N, C-alpha and C positions, 0 to 999 in steps of 0.2 A: 412470328418474331415478337419478342417482348418490347414494350415501349418504356420499360423501367429506365429512369434517367441515369442510373449507375452502371448500366451495361456498357462495357468498354467498346469503343468504335472498332469496326472492322473495315473501315475505308479511310483513304487519305487523299487529299488534294494538294498539289504543289503549284503555286502560281509563278510563271516566268514572264516578266513584264516587257521584255525587249522585242522590238519590231524593226523591220527595215523601214517601214513608214506607218503612220497611224491613219487608218481610213477615216473618212469624214463622218461615218455613222457610228463610230466606236466611242463608247463612254466607259469602257473598262479601264482598269489600271494597266496602262500600256505606254511605253515611251519609245521614241525613235531617235537615232543619232546619239545614243549614250552607250555605245558598246564598251567604252572605257570603264564603265561601272560594273561590267559582268563579273570580274574577279572579286570585287567587293560584295556583290550579290551572292556569289557562291560561298564566300566566307560567312556571310550573314545567315544563309540557310543552314550551314554547318552549326552555327551557334544556336539559332532558334531551335533546331531539332534536338540539340544536346540537352535542352531544358526539359525534354520529356523524361530524362533520367534513365529510362530503359527502353529497349526496343519494343515495338508494338506490331505484332503480326497482323496483316490486313488481307482481305479477300479481293479488294479492288483498289487500284492506284491510278490516279489521273493527273497528268501534267497539262495544265491549261495556260492561257495567256490573254494578252500578249501573244507571242509566238515562240513556243519552246524550241521549234526547229530552227530558229534564228541563231541559236548558239552553235558555235563551231563544234566539230566532232569531239575534240578533246575536252571542251567545256561540258558537252552533254555527258560524256563518260564520267567526269568528275561529279557532276550533279547526280547522276544515277548511283554512283558509289555511295555518296553521302546519304541519299534518301533510302536506299535499300538497307543501309546499316541500321536505320531507325525504324523503317517500315518494311521488314522482310515479308516476302509474298508467301501466302499459303499455297498448298497444292491446288491446282485448278483455278488460280486467280486470274483476274482480268487486269491488264495494264494498258492504259490508253495514253497516247501522246498526241497532242494537236500539232499539225504541221501545215505550212503553206505549200502549195503545189510545187513551186520552183525551188524549194529548199532541199528536197529529197535527192541529194547527190549521192555519189558512191560512198563517200566517207561517212556521212551522217547515217545513211541506210545500213552501213556495216555495223555501226555502233548500236542502232536499234535492234538489229538481228542478233548481235553478240549478247546483248543483255536480256533478250527474250521478250521485248515489247510485242504484245500479241494483238493490239488494236490501235490503229492509227486513224485519227479524225482529220480529214483533209478539208481545209477551209476553201471549198470551191466557190460558193456563193452564186455563181452563174457560169454558163458556157458562152454567153452572148457578149460580143465585143462592146456594144454600147453600154450594157449594164455594168460590165466590169470597169469601164472607164468612169461611169457615173458613180460607182461605189468606191472609186479610187483604189482599186486593187492593182497589184503589179504583176499579175499573171494573165495568161490567155487560156482559152479552152483546151488547146493542145497540151498545155502544162498539166492540166488536171488528168488527162488521159495518161500522160507519161508517169505522173505520180501514182496513179492506180496500178500501173504495171510494176512499179517499184514495190509498193505495199504487198502485192500478191507474190512477188519474187522472194520475200522474206517470210511468207506464210503467216501474215497478220491479217486480221479482219479489217476491211476497208469501210470506214464511215465517211460520209460527206454531208456538208451543210449547203442548203440553197436558200437564197433570199428572194422574196417576191414583193411586188408593190413598190418598186423603185419610183420615186416621185418625179414630177415635172420640174424642170429647171429653166430659169431665165438665161438668155444667151448674152454673155459678155457684159452683164450689168445693165443692158438696155431695157427699155420698157416693153419691147416686143418679145413674145415667147419664141424660143428656139423651135426648130422643126422637130426636135426630140421632145415630145409632149408627155414623157413618162413611159413606164413599161406598159405594153399592150397585153391583152389576154393571149394573143398569138405568141408573143415572146415567151410568156410563162409556159405555154404548152410546149414550145420547142425545148425549153430548159428541162422540163419533166421528161420529155422523150429522150433527150441526151443522157439524162441521169439513168433512166431505165435501160438504155442501151449499154451504159457503162457497167450496170449490174453490181453496184456496191452492196455490201452486206447490211448496211444501216444508212438511213436517210433522215435528216432533220430539215424541216422546211419552216421558215420563219418569215412573217410579214415584217417589212422594214419599219421599225419604230424609231422615231427621232427623239432621243432622250437629252435632257439637260446635261451639259458637260461635253457633248459631242460638237464637232465643227458644223455638222448639219443643223444643229439646233439654232445657232445664230443665223444661218442662212434662211431657215424657215421664218424666224422672227422678222427678218428684213423683207420677206416676201420673195426671196430668190428660189425657194423650194416650196412646192405645193403638193401635198399628199394626194394620192389617188382617191376617187370617191369610194365611200364605204361599200357600195354595192359591187364594185369591181373587185375590191379586196376579198369580199365574202365569196364571190364566184371563183376567185383564184384558190381559196382554201378548199372549197368543195371539189374543184378540178384536181387538185393534188391528191385528195383522199380517194377520189374515184379512179384516177389513173394508176396510182401506186398500188392500191388494193387489187385492182384488176391485173396488175403485173405480178401479183403474188406476195406483196409486202403486207405484213401484219401492222395495222394501225393500233399501236398499244398505248400511246400517250398523245396529248393534244397535237404536238408538233413532230412526233417521232414515229418512224416506220422501220420494221426489221424483217429480215428474211429468216427462214429456217434452214440450217446448214447441217452438214455431216458433223456429228458430235466429236469434239476433241476430248481426249481422256481427262476425266476428273472435273469436267465442267457441269454446271447446273442447268436448269431449265431445259430438260430433255424430254423427248416424246418418242414413241415408236411410230415409224412410218413404214408400213409394209414389214420387211424383215430388218430394217436398218434404224438405228437410233439417230435422232437428229437433235440439234440444240438450237435455241433461239439466239439470234444476233442482237437481241435487246441490249441496251447499255445497262449493265449490271450496276455500274457506279451511279448513274443518274437515278436508278431505281432506289438506291439507298436514300437519296434526298426525298423522293416522292413517297417513300414509306415512313418518313419521319424518323429514321434511324440516325444514330450519332455518327460523326465523322471528324477526323483530324484535318488540319489544313496548315500550310506554311507559305510564307512569301508575302510581298506587298499586296494589300487589298484582299487577302485570303480570309474567308469566313469559316469558322469551325463550330461544331455543336457537340460538346463534350459534357457529360454529367449534368444535363439539363440546362447548361449555360451556352448562349450564343455569343461568340466573340468575333470581331472583325478587326483585322490589322489596318494600320494606316494605309490609305489609298495612294498617298504620295510615295513613290519609290525612294526619293531622296530622304524623306522623313523616316521611312522604314529602315533604310540602311544606317542612318545616323543613330537611331535609337538602339537597334540590335548590336551594332558594332561598339556602342558605348556601354553595352551590358544592360540595357533597359528594355522593358516589355514593349513590343510593337503594337499592342492592342489599343485601338482608338475607341471602340464601342463595345459594350457588353450588355447582355440582358439575361437574367435568370427567369426562365419560364415557369409559371405555376402550373399545376396539373390541368386545370381547365384550358389555359392558353395552349398547352401542348396538345390537348385533345382537339381543339378547334383547328389548330394549324395542321395536325395530322389529317383531319377530314378534308381540308382544302387540297393538300398535296395528293392525297389518295384519289380525289375526284378528278385530278388531271389525267389519270390513267383510264383508259377505255373500259377496263374491267370494273371500275367503280369500287365501292367498299361495302362489305357485308356488315349488317348490324352486330352479328355475333363477334366478328373480328374486331370491330371498333370497341365493343364493350370489354372484350378480353384484354385488349392492349391498353386501354385508357382508364377503365373503371367507370366510364360514363355511359349512360343510355343515349344512343344517338337521337332518338325522337324527343327525349326530354330536353336535350341541349338545343336543338335547332328545328323543332317541329314546325313553327310558323313559316320559316323560310323554305323548308322542304315542301310543304303543302302549296305555297304560292308558286314555286318554280315548277312543280308538277302540273299545276293548272295552266301555267303559261307554256308548257311543252318543253321546258329547258332540262328537266330531270325525268328519268324513268324510275319506277319503283315496282319491283316484282314481289315485295313483301319480305324478301331476304336481303336484298342489297339495293342501293341507289347508284345511279350512274348518269353521266351526261348524255343527252340525246344529240342527234346530229345538229339540231338548231342550237342546243345549249353550248356545244363546244365553240360555236362561232362567237358567242358573247360571254365566254366563261369568266373573263376578268371582271365583268360587272357583277357576277354572282358572289365572288369571294368575300367582299366586305360584309355581306349579310351573315356569313358563317363565322367570321372572325370577330 
């Protein structure tokens, strides 16, 4: 794949900000209690995409949020019609829609099936009652299992997210700690077992991070939330890797695991297994990001990478709607990356993948020699056991993936 900045994007992301409630850990562009804005949002998407001027065929299409499945069936259909007009899907494309487990009713699932959505990412987060309450989710474990049945009934790939390392919390604002002292290792093991039993096609596992802008952030500052010790979080990461790979999942990116499935006609990432073709259930859309390739985006808070320029729309849904409906650009931030910045960013994104990056591929795509660009950092991280180097490619080691975020500034 060429890294030339003028290559047109073959991927598109659409952000849907509406939710039934905003969870305490969420710092994304998401709003609750504003369903009256949905019609204005749909009109704004129509306007923003019209500024493309002509349709742009894509290989991957991703609807994220917020909660896309919060829209009513008729609203979903209107959104799909608009987006497909400007981003028609190529043969063998991947189309992902994020959904809450308790949103997948008969009407919405009928729309998803009618339009040909072939990958649904269910925000499970946990099967455990206490964890779901602590995360302020509005579903139960049984809802996840029911949602999985719905996804399979429309012949779509099932992806689920899980969160680990849910923090300790104080009880009722008193000085005494509640009996719930945070997620235990055994709780995380049960979640992994439940996920494996459900047998999704794709699993993403994330340690809970408390970011500025989330409700949890204020609670942590006040001392009402205390994150789990680092050694427990590290053990949870390794437990996920070991259990999921033992269950047949391919660990292909720091937080992501995929199964090999019977190949669907026209799809990529195939291999021969015995006498049958199989395909990987890797997220092809997310791989676009990790490969440093360009992509379109629309909606409040959406970020795009087109012609070497990164742009991010206003995170405020109200501001986004106001500007677009007034005929003004929704872009709040932009940055034109120079060739070296693109090369360094591509290196970091590629190293998130377990395959790592080859020196030849890096040179062919960027025009830079990998070792000339970051030789001191590579040598130091190899000596520390965080990177492995076979002479052809470099990749994260098992120890390196545990502290990968600390490595990236050295490369950037």
